C-alpha positions as CSV (number, residue, x, y, z in Angstrom):
1,M,104.7,115.8,82.6
2,A,103.1,113.4,85.1
3,F,99.3,113.6,85.2
4,S,96.6,111.8,87.0
5,R,94.2,109.5,85.1
6,T,91.5,109.5,87.8
7,G,91.3,113.1,89.0
8,L,93.7,113.0,91.9
9,D,95.5,116.1,93.0
10,E,98.4,116.3,90.6
11,M,100.5,118.7,92.6
12,E,100.2,116.6,95.6
13,L,101.2,113.4,93.7
14,R,104.1,115.2,91.9
15,E,105.5,116.2,95.2
16,W,105.1,112.6,96.5
17,L,106.8,111.2,93.4
18,A,109.7,113.6,93.8
19,S,110.2,112.6,97.4
20,N,110.1,108.9,96.5
21,A,112.1,109.0,93.2
22,A,115.0,106.9,94.4
23,F,112.7,104.2,95.8
24,L,110.5,104.1,92.6
25,A,113.6,103.7,90.4
26,G,113.5,100.1,91.6
27,F,110.5,99.5,89.4
28,A,112.4,100.4,86.2
29,G,111.4,97.9,83.4
30,A,108.8,96.3,85.6
31,S,105.9,94.3,84.2
32,V,103.2,94.4,86.9
33,L,100.0,92.4,87.2
34,I,97.4,94.0,89.4
35,T,94.2,92.2,90.4
36,G,91.3,94.2,91.7
37,A,92.5,97.0,89.5
38,T,89.2,99.0,89.5
39,G,88.7,98.9,93.2
40,W,89.8,101.7,95.6
41,F,93.4,100.5,96.1
42,G,93.7,99.3,92.5
43,L,92.8,102.7,91.0
44,W,95.5,104.3,93.2
45,L,98.1,101.8,92.3
46,L,97.3,102.2,88.5
47,D,97.4,106.0,88.8
48,V,100.6,106.2,90.9
49,L,102.5,103.7,88.7
50,C,101.5,105.5,85.5
51,M,102.4,108.9,87.0
52,A,105.8,107.4,88.1
53,D,106.4,106.3,84.6
54,D,105.4,109.7,83.3
55,A,107.8,111.4,85.6
56,F,110.9,109.1,85.4
57,G,110.5,107.1,82.2
58,L,110.7,103.8,84.0
59,G,109.4,101.7,81.2
60,I,106.6,100.1,83.4
61,R,104.0,97.8,81.8
62,I,100.8,97.0,83.7
63,A,98.2,94.3,83.2
64,A,95.1,95.3,85.1
65,V,92.6,92.6,86.0
66,S,88.9,93.4,86.6
67,R,85.6,91.8,86.1
68,D,84.3,95.0,84.6
69,P,87.1,97.1,83.1
70,E,84.7,98.8,80.7
71,R,82.9,100.7,83.5
72,C,86.3,102.0,84.7
73,C,87.5,103.1,81.3
74,V,84.2,104.9,80.6
75,R,84.6,107.0,83.7
76,F,88.4,107.3,83.3
77,P,89.1,107.3,79.5
78,R,92.8,108.1,80.0
79,F,93.2,104.6,81.3
80,A,91.6,103.2,78.1
81,A,94.0,105.2,75.9
82,D,97.2,104.4,77.9
83,P,99.5,102.1,75.9
84,R,101.2,100.9,79.1
85,L,98.0,99.3,80.3
86,T,96.6,96.0,79.2
87,W,93.1,95.2,80.6
88,I,92.2,91.6,81.4
89,K,88.5,91.0,81.9
90,A,88.4,88.0,84.2
91,D,87.5,86.6,87.6
92,V,90.6,86.3,89.6
93,R,90.0,82.6,90.0
94,Q,90.0,82.0,86.3
95,M,92.9,84.1,84.9
96,P,93.8,83.3,81.2
97,L,96.8,81.1,80.8
98,E,98.6,83.6,78.6
99,A,98.7,86.1,81.6
100,R,102.3,85.1,82.6
101,G,105.8,86.5,82.7
102,F,105.4,89.3,85.2
103,S,108.2,90.8,87.3
104,H,105.7,91.9,90.0
105,I,102.2,90.7,91.1
106,I,99.9,92.7,93.4
107,H,96.9,90.7,94.5
108,A,94.4,93.4,95.6
109,A,91.1,91.7,94.6
110,A,88.5,91.0,97.2
111,E,85.3,92.6,98.5
112,A,85.5,93.3,102.2
113,S,81.8,93.7,102.8
114,T,80.2,91.4,105.5
115,P,78.5,88.5,103.8
116,A,74.7,88.6,103.8
117,G,74.0,84.8,103.6
118,P,75.5,81.3,103.5
119,D,76.0,81.3,99.7
120,T,77.5,84.7,99.7
121,A,79.9,83.8,102.5
122,Q,81.0,80.7,100.7
123,R,81.6,82.6,97.4
124,L,83.6,85.2,99.3
125,F,85.8,82.6,101.1
126,E,86.4,80.7,97.9
127,T,87.2,83.8,95.9
128,L,89.8,84.8,98.5
129,V,91.4,81.3,98.7
130,E,91.2,80.1,95.1
131,G,92.1,83.6,93.8
132,T,95.2,83.6,95.9
133,R,96.1,80.1,94.9
134,H,95.7,81.0,91.2
135,L,97.8,84.2,91.5
136,I,100.7,82.5,93.3
137,G,100.7,79.8,90.6
138,M,101.3,82.5,88.0
139,A,104.6,83.6,89.6
140,G,107.3,82.3,87.3
141,P,111.1,82.3,87.7
142,E,111.3,85.9,86.4
143,C,109.0,87.2,89.2
144,K,110.7,89.4,91.8
145,G,107.8,89.9,94.1
146,V,104.3,88.8,94.9
147,L,102.3,91.1,97.2
148,L,99.2,89.7,98.9
149,L,96.9,92.3,100.3
150,S,95.6,90.8,103.5
151,S,93.7,92.5,106.4
152,G,93.9,93.3,110.1
153,A,90.7,91.2,110.3
154,V,92.9,88.1,110.5
155,Y,93.6,88.9,114.2
156,G,90.0,88.7,115.3
157,P,88.8,90.8,118.2
158,A,91.2,92.9,120.2
159,R,92.3,91.4,123.4
160,P,91.7,93.3,126.6
161,G,94.5,95.7,127.5
162,T,96.2,95.6,124.1
163,P,96.3,99.0,122.5
164,R,97.5,97.8,119.1
165,F,97.6,94.5,117.0
166,L,101.1,93.1,116.7
167,E,102.2,90.9,113.7
168,T,103.1,88.3,116.3
169,D,99.6,88.1,117.8
170,T,98.2,84.6,117.5
171,G,94.5,85.3,118.1
172,G,91.9,85.0,115.4
173,P,88.2,85.4,114.4
174,D,85.6,82.8,115.3
175,P,85.9,80.1,112.6
176,A,82.3,78.9,113.4
177,S,80.7,82.2,112.5
178,M,79.6,82.9,109.0
179,R,80.5,86.6,109.6
180,S,84.2,85.4,109.7
181,A,84.2,84.4,106.1
182,Y,86.3,87.4,105.0
183,A,88.8,87.1,107.9
184,E,89.1,83.4,107.6
185,G,89.6,83.7,103.9
186,K,92.4,86.1,104.4
187,R,94.0,83.8,107.0
188,A,93.9,80.9,104.5
189,A,95.3,83.1,101.8
190,E,98.2,84.0,104.0
191,M,98.8,80.4,104.7
192,L,99.0,79.7,100.9
193,G,101.5,82.6,100.7
194,A,103.6,81.2,103.5
195,I,103.7,77.8,101.9
196,A,104.7,79.3,98.6
197,A,107.4,81.5,100.2
198,N,108.8,78.4,101.8
199,R,109.4,76.9,98.4
200,G,111.0,80.0,97.0
201,V,108.2,82.1,95.6
202,P,108.9,85.8,96.6
203,V,105.6,86.3,98.5
204,R,105.2,89.3,100.9
205,I,102.1,90.1,102.8
206,A,100.5,93.5,103.7
207,R,97.9,93.3,106.5
208,C,95.9,96.4,105.7
209,F,93.8,98.2,108.4
210,A,91.8,101.4,107.8
211,F,92.4,104.2,105.3
212,V,91.1,107.5,104.0
213,G,91.4,109.2,100.7
214,P,90.0,109.8,97.2
215,H,88.1,106.9,95.6
216,M,87.2,105.5,98.9
217,P,83.6,104.2,99.3
218,F,81.4,106.9,100.9
219,D,78.3,104.8,101.3
220,K,79.4,101.5,102.7
221,H,80.8,100.2,106.1
222,F,83.7,102.7,106.3
223,A,82.8,105.1,109.1
224,I,85.1,107.9,108.0
225,G,83.7,107.8,104.4
226,N,80.1,108.0,105.7
227,F,81.0,110.9,108.0
228,I,82.7,112.9,105.1
229,A,79.7,112.2,102.9
230,D,77.3,113.5,105.5
231,A,79.3,116.6,106.2
232,V,79.8,117.5,102.5
233,A,76.0,117.0,101.9
234,G,75.1,119.3,104.8
235,R,73.6,116.5,106.9
236,P,74.3,115.8,110.6
237,I,76.9,113.1,111.0
238,R,75.3,110.0,112.3
239,V,77.4,107.7,114.5
240,K,76.0,104.2,114.5
241,S,77.8,103.2,117.7
242,D,78.1,104.9,121.1
243,G,81.3,106.6,119.7
244,R,83.7,104.7,121.9
245,P,85.2,102.2,119.4
246,Q,88.8,103.1,118.6
247,R,90.2,103.3,115.0
248,S,93.1,104.8,113.1
249,Y,93.4,106.0,109.5
250,L,96.2,106.1,107.0
251,Y,96.1,108.4,104.0
252,M,96.4,106.9,100.6
253,T,99.8,108.3,99.5
254,D,101.3,106.8,102.7
255,L,99.5,103.5,101.9
256,M,101.0,103.5,98.3
257,R,104.5,104.0,99.6
258,A,104.0,101.2,102.2
259,L,102.6,98.7,99.6
260,L,105.3,99.3,97.0
261,A,108.0,99.2,99.6
262,I,106.8,95.8,100.9
263,L,106.6,94.5,97.3
264,D,110.1,95.9,96.4
265,R,112.2,95.1,99.5
266,G,110.1,93.4,102.2
267,T,111.3,90.2,103.7
268,I,109.9,87.2,101.8
269,G,107.3,85.3,103.7
270,L,106.8,88.1,106.3
271,A,103.5,89.9,107.1
272,Y,103.6,93.7,107.6
273,N,100.9,95.6,109.4
274,V,99.9,98.6,107.3
275,G,98.0,101.5,108.8
276,S,98.3,104.4,111.3
277,E,99.2,104.0,114.9
278,D,97.4,107.2,115.9
279,T,94.3,106.1,117.7
280,V,91.0,108.1,117.6
281,T,87.6,107.2,118.9
282,I,84.7,107.2,116.5
283,E,83.1,110.1,118.3
284,Q,86.4,112.1,118.1
285,L,86.6,111.3,114.4
286,A,83.0,112.4,113.8
287,R,83.6,115.7,115.6
288,C,86.9,116.2,113.7
289,V,85.1,115.7,110.3
290,D,82.3,118.0,111.4
291,R,84.7,120.8,112.4
292,L,87.0,120.5,109.3
293,V,84.4,119.9,106.6
294,G,81.7,122.2,107.9
295,G,79.0,119.8,108.9
296,Q,75.8,120.2,110.8
297,G,76.8,118.5,114.1
298,I,76.8,114.9,115.1
299,V,74.1,112.5,116.3
300,I,75.2,109.4,118.3
301,E,72.6,106.7,117.7
302,G,74.3,103.5,118.9
303,V,74.0,101.5,122.1
304,A,76.9,100.8,124.4
305,S,79.8,99.2,122.6
306,D,82.5,96.7,123.7
307,P,85.2,98.8,125.6
308,D,87.8,96.6,123.8
309,D,86.5,97.5,120.3
310,R,89.8,98.6,118.7
311,Y,91.2,98.3,115.2
312,V,94.7,99.9,115.4
313,P,97.9,98.3,114.2
314,D,101.4,98.3,115.5
315,T,103.6,99.1,112.5
316,T,107.1,98.6,114.0
317,R,108.2,96.3,111.2
318,L,107.1,98.7,108.5
319,R,108.7,101.7,110.2
320,L,112.0,100.1,111.3
321,D,112.6,97.6,108.5
322,L,111.4,99.6,105.5
323,G,111.5,103.2,106.8
324,C,107.8,103.9,106.1
325,I,106.7,106.6,108.5
326,P,103.3,108.3,107.8
327,E,103.7,111.8,106.4
328,V,100.0,112.9,106.2
329,Q,98.2,113.8,109.4
330,L,94.6,112.8,109.8
331,E,93.2,116.4,109.7
332,T,95.0,116.9,106.4
333,A,93.8,113.6,105.1
334,I,90.2,114.5,105.9
335,R,90.5,117.9,104.2
336,R,92.0,116.5,101.1
337,T,89.4,113.7,100.9
338,A,86.5,116.0,101.4
339,A,87.8,118.4,98.8
340,W,88.1,115.6,96.2
341,Y,84.6,114.4,97.1
342,R,83.1,117.8,96.5
343,V,84.8,118.1,93.1
344,Q,83.3,114.7,92.2
345,G,79.8,115.9,93.0
346,G,79.4,113.4,95.8
347,R,80.2,110.2,94.1
348,S,83.1,107.7,94.3
349,M,84.1,104.8,92.1
350,P,82.2,101.7,93.2
351,S,84.8,99.1,94.4
């Protein structure tokens, strides 16, 4: 029987596994290295792959990389006891030499928070670049796929009159701004991936946008997480902008399918936008959370925002090339995430 190690809805995931059984069979016998394994995406990847092995007997082995695996295993002891998992306590830039021989590598390590100072910005940039360089170097001849998790931040600000970011867009962030350290680090990491793919390393790239679901941070810079936390706690939802910026949100089961599909059968060297195309303003989002979760109304606190403040992907490649079409609507995603957050007593796993 497939069961969750992190408190996810088991019925929901069993249905997801059943509908994706043929696709998941491609990971039979896989040995998977996952960096950032105790972050938001990492926890989901670990749980989904373990549950897939529970359900289908795929014979998956996983090496999970984290700078603090003990904290994760204390909170989720089923991970500590799982014989399929090998924990590697390491900085992604300094992986031990014996960590080799994987059929699949998923590089999900990186903090997306805005740097607070010049030293922090440099560490963030170097971690992104050197970590990626190190991980690509670990892909031996037996490796079938390397998945680099990049970000929609690589595109920089939205251009006027463009409703969505295309993979072919050539814009970018301001390289002279310290606030661009994360985005520029991701751009440099993608370049390393492109160079490696050109010499035959099976690198694929997922440019991730905005998401919602269990284990997400509820107290950082993710608007939807803050809104859900406010509503669950019975507080008014506070909107820090004027409510006009446009976003879109993909639920985590749809993200998992997209990431694993790109890793398994994406075109080598190609970048895929991953997210939802369904645009919502921040004010609309706040009112939706308030209505669905039972909040105490919303308060708009921000000043006028840039009318071109948009962060919405075009996902044509993902839909047409890999058949990944979102299945979970935003309202359902909000209800599921809020229900999980209530059960957790208002806490999420720090990422």
